[in-house]
C-alpha beads as a LAMMPS data file, in Angstrom:
LAMMPS data file: protein, C-alpha beads

260 atoms
259 bonds

1 atom types
1 bond types

-500.0 500.0 xlo xhi
-500.0 500.0 ylo yhi
-500.0 500.0 zlo zhi

Masses

1 110.0

Atoms # bond

1 1 1 465.790 -39.416 258.646
2 1 1 468.671 -38.475 256.340
3 1 1 471.121 -38.463 259.249
4 1 1 470.168 -42.034 260.018
5 1 1 470.580 -42.979 256.346
6 1 1 474.072 -41.581 256.121
7 1 1 474.968 -43.223 259.417
8 1 1 474.019 -46.556 257.943
9 1 1 475.979 -45.672 254.829
10 1 1 479.197 -45.126 256.776
11 1 1 478.761 -48.225 258.924
12 1 1 477.645 -50.470 256.098
13 1 1 479.910 -49.459 253.237
14 1 1 482.968 -51.430 254.249
15 1 1 480.960 -54.484 255.258
16 1 1 478.984 -54.321 252.010
17 1 1 482.111 -54.257 249.881
18 1 1 483.513 -57.252 251.738
19 1 1 480.262 -59.184 251.616
20 1 1 479.534 -58.539 247.947
21 1 1 483.066 -59.293 246.884
22 1 1 482.522 -62.938 247.808
23 1 1 479.470 -63.441 245.626
24 1 1 479.457 -65.232 242.268
25 1 1 479.185 -63.213 239.096
26 1 1 475.706 -63.191 237.586
27 1 1 473.867 -61.462 234.775
28 1 1 470.206 -62.350 235.024
29 1 1 469.853 -65.635 236.838
30 1 1 466.525 -64.556 238.309
31 1 1 464.973 -66.500 241.134
32 1 1 464.487 -65.378 244.708
33 1 1 463.459 -61.833 245.433
34 1 1 463.732 -60.669 241.822
35 1 1 461.150 -63.175 240.625
36 1 1 458.881 -62.478 243.608
37 1 1 458.941 -58.732 242.966
38 1 1 458.368 -59.162 239.229
39 1 1 455.400 -61.429 239.881
40 1 1 453.902 -58.886 242.285
41 1 1 454.484 -56.079 239.781
42 1 1 452.775 -57.980 236.971
43 1 1 449.760 -58.744 239.151
44 1 1 449.519 -55.132 240.320
45 1 1 449.644 -53.814 236.760
46 1 1 446.778 -56.069 235.722
47 1 1 444.613 -55.140 238.714
48 1 1 445.356 -51.410 238.605
49 1 1 443.855 -51.080 235.130
50 1 1 440.373 -51.469 236.604
51 1 1 440.975 -50.437 240.206
52 1 1 441.779 -46.730 240.711
53 1 1 441.887 -47.143 244.506
54 1 1 444.557 -49.815 244.208
55 1 1 446.454 -47.664 241.699
56 1 1 446.514 -44.774 244.162
57 1 1 447.610 -47.055 247.020
58 1 1 450.462 -48.443 244.934
59 1 1 451.492 -44.903 244.000
60 1 1 451.519 -43.764 247.631
61 1 1 453.430 -46.853 248.713
62 1 1 455.946 -46.109 245.970
63 1 1 456.299 -42.531 247.218
64 1 1 456.980 -43.792 250.745
65 1 1 459.692 -46.202 249.591
66 1 1 461.242 -43.783 247.114
67 1 1 461.920 -41.288 249.903
68 1 1 464.895 -43.478 250.807
69 1 1 466.194 -43.201 247.223
70 1 1 465.570 -39.459 246.952
71 1 1 468.453 -38.550 249.257
72 1 1 470.828 -39.316 246.380
73 1 1 468.714 -39.541 243.232
74 1 1 466.677 -36.405 244.118
75 1 1 462.920 -36.295 244.639
76 1 1 462.465 -35.930 240.874
77 1 1 464.519 -39.067 240.204
78 1 1 466.912 -37.084 238.013
79 1 1 470.191 -37.924 239.735
80 1 1 473.063 -35.511 239.120
81 1 1 474.504 -34.236 235.851
82 1 1 478.033 -34.751 237.150
83 1 1 477.375 -38.495 236.969
84 1 1 477.634 -39.254 240.673
85 1 1 474.078 -40.569 240.668
86 1 1 472.131 -41.726 237.594
87 1 1 468.759 -40.538 236.444
88 1 1 466.192 -43.159 237.483
89 1 1 463.036 -41.422 236.269
90 1 1 461.387 -43.254 233.379
91 1 1 463.552 -46.348 233.683
92 1 1 461.899 -49.694 232.950
93 1 1 460.390 -51.091 236.136
94 1 1 461.835 -54.531 235.388
95 1 1 465.331 -53.026 235.189
96 1 1 464.865 -51.230 238.510
97 1 1 463.763 -54.454 240.184
98 1 1 466.663 -56.429 238.718
99 1 1 469.273 -53.897 239.799
100 1 1 467.834 -53.524 243.304
101 1 1 467.602 -57.292 243.717
102 1 1 471.168 -57.700 242.427
103 1 1 472.508 -55.125 244.876
104 1 1 470.636 -56.689 247.794
105 1 1 471.784 -60.185 246.811
106 1 1 475.398 -59.093 246.352
107 1 1 475.483 -59.627 242.593
108 1 1 476.299 -55.977 241.898
109 1 1 478.935 -54.055 243.844
110 1 1 477.498 -50.756 245.006
111 1 1 478.640 -50.079 248.575
112 1 1 477.194 -46.559 248.445
113 1 1 473.683 -47.766 247.668
114 1 1 473.755 -51.085 249.490
115 1 1 472.825 -49.747 252.965
116 1 1 469.891 -47.797 251.533
117 1 1 468.576 -50.845 249.678
118 1 1 468.494 -53.097 252.726
119 1 1 465.017 -54.354 253.697
120 1 1 465.468 -52.985 257.222
121 1 1 466.254 -49.468 255.986
122 1 1 463.254 -49.415 253.651
123 1 1 460.980 -50.823 256.334
124 1 1 462.136 -48.115 258.764
125 1 1 461.278 -45.428 256.230
126 1 1 457.999 -47.013 255.099
127 1 1 456.741 -49.362 257.834
128 1 1 453.320 -49.611 256.220
129 1 1 454.959 -51.009 253.071
130 1 1 457.729 -53.146 254.524
131 1 1 461.075 -53.830 252.931
132 1 1 460.420 -57.011 250.948
133 1 1 459.568 -57.799 247.309
134 1 1 456.376 -55.716 247.414
135 1 1 458.475 -52.637 248.232
136 1 1 460.665 -53.288 245.191
137 1 1 457.610 -53.650 242.977
138 1 1 455.912 -50.419 244.064
139 1 1 459.057 -48.278 244.013
140 1 1 459.953 -49.586 240.548
141 1 1 456.449 -48.709 239.344
142 1 1 456.730 -45.230 240.871
143 1 1 460.144 -44.566 239.318
144 1 1 458.999 -45.685 235.881
145 1 1 456.156 -43.172 235.964
146 1 1 458.296 -40.181 236.954
147 1 1 458.847 -37.680 234.101
148 1 1 462.443 -37.472 232.896
149 1 1 464.834 -34.555 233.076
150 1 1 464.707 -32.539 229.814
151 1 1 468.257 -31.334 230.510
152 1 1 470.380 -34.437 231.134
153 1 1 474.160 -34.230 231.357
154 1 1 475.895 -34.138 227.966
155 1 1 479.495 -34.606 226.861
156 1 1 481.700 -31.540 227.400
157 1 1 482.371 -29.587 224.184
158 1 1 485.075 -31.216 222.080
159 1 1 485.288 -34.404 224.175
160 1 1 483.161 -36.652 221.970
161 1 1 482.696 -37.027 218.230
162 1 1 478.930 -37.563 218.051
163 1 1 478.921 -38.520 214.381
164 1 1 481.457 -41.258 214.999
165 1 1 479.611 -42.207 218.180
166 1 1 476.393 -42.702 216.234
167 1 1 478.156 -45.107 213.885
168 1 1 479.621 -47.055 216.817
169 1 1 476.200 -47.174 218.463
170 1 1 474.491 -48.484 215.348
171 1 1 477.147 -51.150 214.900
172 1 1 477.374 -52.320 218.508
173 1 1 474.438 -51.248 220.681
174 1 1 471.180 -51.170 218.716
175 1 1 470.468 -54.901 219.019
176 1 1 469.906 -54.610 222.781
177 1 1 469.310 -50.944 223.574
178 1 1 467.228 -50.141 220.488
179 1 1 467.678 -47.478 217.800
180 1 1 466.777 -44.670 220.206
181 1 1 468.308 -46.021 223.411
182 1 1 464.885 -47.154 224.600
183 1 1 466.074 -50.530 225.915
184 1 1 463.697 -53.421 226.558
185 1 1 461.380 -53.938 229.505
186 1 1 460.946 -57.637 228.713
187 1 1 464.663 -58.402 228.334
188 1 1 465.890 -56.203 231.224
189 1 1 467.924 -53.969 228.887
190 1 1 468.027 -50.502 230.448
191 1 1 466.736 -47.357 228.838
192 1 1 469.819 -45.221 228.214
193 1 1 468.266 -42.295 226.328
194 1 1 468.277 -39.234 228.580
195 1 1 470.883 -40.675 230.945
196 1 1 473.753 -38.512 232.155
197 1 1 476.912 -38.706 230.037
198 1 1 479.372 -38.979 232.920
199 1 1 477.400 -41.708 234.668
200 1 1 477.138 -43.786 231.505
201 1 1 480.822 -43.275 230.731
202 1 1 481.809 -44.629 234.157
203 1 1 479.508 -47.639 233.888
204 1 1 480.658 -48.386 230.328
205 1 1 484.285 -48.362 231.457
206 1 1 483.536 -50.632 234.417
207 1 1 481.680 -53.075 232.173
208 1 1 484.463 -53.051 229.562
209 1 1 487.120 -53.583 232.225
210 1 1 485.209 -56.327 234.075
211 1 1 484.506 -54.270 237.203
212 1 1 480.711 -54.533 237.096
213 1 1 479.948 -58.107 238.026
214 1 1 476.284 -58.198 237.007
215 1 1 476.964 -56.886 233.498
216 1 1 475.494 -58.718 230.544
217 1 1 478.339 -60.947 229.250
218 1 1 477.222 -60.248 225.678
219 1 1 477.911 -56.549 226.243
220 1 1 481.268 -57.243 227.874
221 1 1 482.276 -59.218 224.796
222 1 1 480.880 -56.622 222.393
223 1 1 482.787 -53.662 223.818
224 1 1 486.019 -55.248 225.040
225 1 1 487.967 -53.711 222.162
226 1 1 486.670 -50.171 222.669
227 1 1 489.308 -47.513 223.308
228 1 1 488.703 -44.696 225.778
229 1 1 487.905 -42.385 222.859
230 1 1 485.466 -44.943 221.431
231 1 1 483.690 -44.874 224.777
232 1 1 483.483 -41.097 224.867
233 1 1 482.192 -40.943 221.311
234 1 1 479.454 -43.549 221.673
235 1 1 478.338 -42.371 225.119
236 1 1 478.413 -38.772 223.958
237 1 1 476.057 -39.758 221.175
238 1 1 473.754 -41.712 223.504
239 1 1 473.492 -38.772 225.907
240 1 1 472.409 -36.606 222.964
241 1 1 469.550 -38.892 221.842
242 1 1 466.304 -36.963 222.336
243 1 1 463.753 -38.375 224.760
244 1 1 460.143 -38.492 223.508
245 1 1 458.340 -35.354 224.642
246 1 1 455.626 -37.287 226.446
247 1 1 458.261 -38.857 228.713
248 1 1 459.751 -35.515 229.787
249 1 1 458.931 -33.121 232.596
250 1 1 457.535 -29.786 231.364
251 1 1 460.800 -27.995 232.214
252 1 1 464.174 -28.505 233.866
253 1 1 462.785 -26.570 236.840
254 1 1 459.962 -29.059 237.468
255 1 1 459.541 -29.995 241.139
256 1 1 458.003 -33.296 242.160
257 1 1 454.716 -32.377 243.903
258 1 1 454.696 -35.677 245.802
259 1 1 457.372 -34.329 248.158
260 1 1 456.307 -30.713 248.541

Bonds

1 1 1 2
2 1 2 3
3 1 3 4
4 1 4 5
5 1 5 6
6 1 6 7
7 1 7 8
8 1 8 9
9 1 9 10
10 1 10 11
11 1 11 12
12 1 12 13
13 1 13 14
14 1 14 15
15 1 15 16
16 1 16 17
17 1 17 18
18 1 18 19
19 1 19 20
20 1 20 21
21 1 21 22
22 1 22 23
23 1 23 24
24 1 24 25
25 1 25 26
26 1 26 27
27 1 27 28
28 1 28 29
29 1 29 30
30 1 30 31
31 1 31 32
32 1 32 33
33 1 33 34
34 1 34 35
35 1 35 36
36 1 36 37
37 1 37 38
38 1 38 39
39 1 39 40
40 1 40 41
41 1 41 42
42 1 42 43
43 1 43 44
44 1 44 45
45 1 45 46
46 1 46 47
47 1 47 48
48 1 48 49
49 1 49 50
50 1 50 51
51 1 51 52
52 1 52 53
53 1 53 54
54 1 54 55
55 1 55 56
56 1 56 57
57 1 57 58
58 1 58 59
59 1 59 60
60 1 60 61
61 1 61 62
62 1 62 63
63 1 63 64
64 1 64 65
65 1 65 66
66 1 66 67
67 1 67 68
68 1 68 69
69 1 69 70
70 1 70 71
71 1 71 72
72 1 72 73
73 1 73 74
74 1 74 75
75 1 75 76
76 1 76 77
77 1 77 78
78 1 78 79
79 1 79 80
80 1 80 81
81 1 81 82
82 1 82 83
83 1 83 84
84 1 84 85
85 1 85 86
86 1 86 87
87 1 87 88
88 1 88 89
89 1 89 90
90 1 90 91
91 1 91 92
92 1 92 93
93 1 93 94
94 1 94 95
95 1 95 96
96 1 96 97
97 1 97 98
98 1 98 99
99 1 99 100
100 1 100 101
101 1 101 102
102 1 102 103
103 1 103 104
104 1 104 105
105 1 105 106
106 1 106 107
107 1 107 108
108 1 108 109
109 1 109 110
110 1 110 111
111 1 111 112
112 1 112 113
113 1 113 114
114 1 114 115
115 1 115 116
116 1 116 117
117 1 117 118
118 1 118 119
119 1 119 120
120 1 120 121
121 1 121 122
122 1 122 123
123 1 123 124
124 1 124 125
125 1 125 126
126 1 126 127
127 1 127 128
128 1 128 129
129 1 129 130
130 1 130 131
131 1 131 132
132 1 132 133
133 1 133 134
134 1 134 135
135 1 135 136
136 1 136 137
137 1 137 138
138 1 138 139
139 1 139 140
140 1 140 141
141 1 141 142
142 1 142 143
143 1 143 144
144 1 144 145
145 1 145 146
146 1 146 147
147 1 147 148
148 1 148 149
149 1 149 150
150 1 150 151
151 1 151 152
152 1 152 153
153 1 153 154
154 1 154 155
155 1 155 156
156 1 156 157
157 1 157 158
158 1 158 159
159 1 159 160
160 1 160 161
161 1 161 162
162 1 162 163
163 1 163 164
164 1 164 165
165 1 165 166
166 1 166 167
167 1 167 168
168 1 168 169
169 1 169 170
170 1 170 171
171 1 171 172
172 1 172 173
173 1 173 174
174 1 174 175
175 1 175 176
176 1 176 177
177 1 177 178
178 1 178 179
179 1 179 180
180 1 180 181
181 1 181 182
182 1 182 183
183 1 183 184
184 1 184 185
185 1 185 186
186 1 186 187
187 1 187 188
188 1 188 189
189 1 189 190
190 1 190 191
191 1 191 192
192 1 192 193
193 1 193 194
194 1 194 195
195 1 195 196
196 1 196 197
197 1 197 198
198 1 198 199
199 1 199 200
200 1 200 201
201 1 201 202
202 1 202 203
203 1 203 204
204 1 204 205
205 1 205 206
206 1 206 207
207 1 207 208
208 1 208 209
209 1 209 210
210 1 210 211
211 1 211 212
212 1 212 213
213 1 213 214
214 1 214 215
215 1 215 216
216 1 216 217
217 1 217 218
218 1 218 219
219 1 219 220
220 1 220 221
221 1 221 222
222 1 222 223
223 1 223 224
224 1 224 225
225 1 225 226
226 1 226 227
227 1 227 228
228 1 228 229
229 1 229 230
230 1 230 231
231 1 231 232
232 1 232 233
233 1 233 234
234 1 234 235
235 1 235 236
236 1 236 237
237 1 237 238
238 1 238 239
239 1 239 240
240 1 240 241
241 1 241 242
242 1 242 243
243 1 243 244
244 1 244 245
245 1 245 246
246 1 246 247
247 1 247 248
248 1 248 249
249 1 249 250
250 1 250 251
251 1 251 252
252 1 252 253
253 1 253 254
254 1 254 255
255 1 255 256
256 1 256 257
257 1 257 258
258 1 258 259
259 1 259 260
């Protein structure tokens, strides 16, 4: 299965970059597949509270879809500490849906991920689930419920001034991402606590420099004056914010039993 995935990656990367480069910039326009998936997710959450059989079906469907994601983000959803791939585990399900829908609609440039996110690719991996909005809803629910890595990537020693970074964070980031980097499920602000330093640093730079087209324009405006050292300091601080214990895996050696 992985050979087929990487084949699609090679074939689709160039086409994806060309296709997505023609799309209009958007932050959170909603509509289309994003709204469909969010509606399905909300309905599933309500029903699952009193229907354990449905809850288990949604979990298994999420496992089937997430197998496509696991090739890069790992079966635990922890990504890589070197920042190549972000940690997904524990992320707000609404954020996952928005980002997937944006990538599929061409509102976010990610030629590496684009082929994997295509409905056809997901349907091939999970034919019983399909590749439409329902697949986005169940995989987002599954990802949200994965325990987070207790050993996320931090800033290299001496690269970031965490004290200064905390001050920058409090002055510029708290309003959206919260005092502990918890984000907001309702407002689509991502959880950034526990995320890998190098991944966040790259995304922050792209947002500051206008390279991430689906970035929140309020954030672009807020950080446009940040220097490279400002970025390292504030992201170094964010990567050091402790994740609540109940959200963490029992150890950094935890293995996801769903894929054993």
